[in-house]
GURO-385252 format. One line per field, with one value per residue (C-alpha): z, y, x; residue number from 1; residue in one letter. Coordinates in steps of 0.001 Angstrom, whole numbers, plus 500000, padded with zeros to 6 digits. Layout:
<pts>
Z: Z,...;
Y: Y,...;
X: X,...;
k: NUM,...;
r: a,...;
</pts>
This chain:
<pts>
Z: 211504,212013,213852,212245,214224,212062,214314,213048,215089,214500,210607,209444,207387,208220,208860,210344,207039,205528,208603,208423,204255,204908,207612,205647,202659,205068,206417,202639,202036,205366,203987,200891,202836,206120,208096,211281,213360,216858,219069,221748,224058,224248,227162,226613,229551;
Y: 879707,878529,875406,873066,869906,866885,864744,862002,859569,856759,856856,854037,851347,852472,850021,850155,849895,852726,854664,853743,854575,858202,858977,858090,860176,863158,862662,862728,866241,867905,868890,870560,872968,873443,871288,870070,867084,868161,865288,865672,862761,863255,861419,861089,860518;
X: 366789,363270,362662,360110,358510,358194,355576,353609,351280,349153,349247,347245,349217,352640,355133,358653,360388,358142,359630,363349,363081,361558,363924,366736,365537,365139,368588,370013,368722,369735,373073,371614,369514,371516,369259,370199,368422,367400,365829,363549,362285,358389,356684,352851,350395;
k: 1,2,3,4,5,6,7,8,9,10,11,12,13,14,15,16,17,18,19,20,21,22,23,24,25,26,27,28,29,30,31,32,33,34,35,36,37,38,39,40,41,42,43,44,45;
r: x,x,x,x,x,x,x,x,x,x,x,x,x,x,x,x,x,x,x,x,x,x,x,x,x,x,x,x,x,x,x,x,x,x,x,x,x,x,x,x,x,x,x,x,x;
</pts>
């Protein structure tokens, strides 16, 4: 299965509430499409 990265940085006007809501909707579709969440800690310099 392909591996996709979903990264968003510095989105103007983005709120914490919008992030939480979008993530919740993403999780709702995982089972339907056989998606699993793989988290990676990112460190920037």
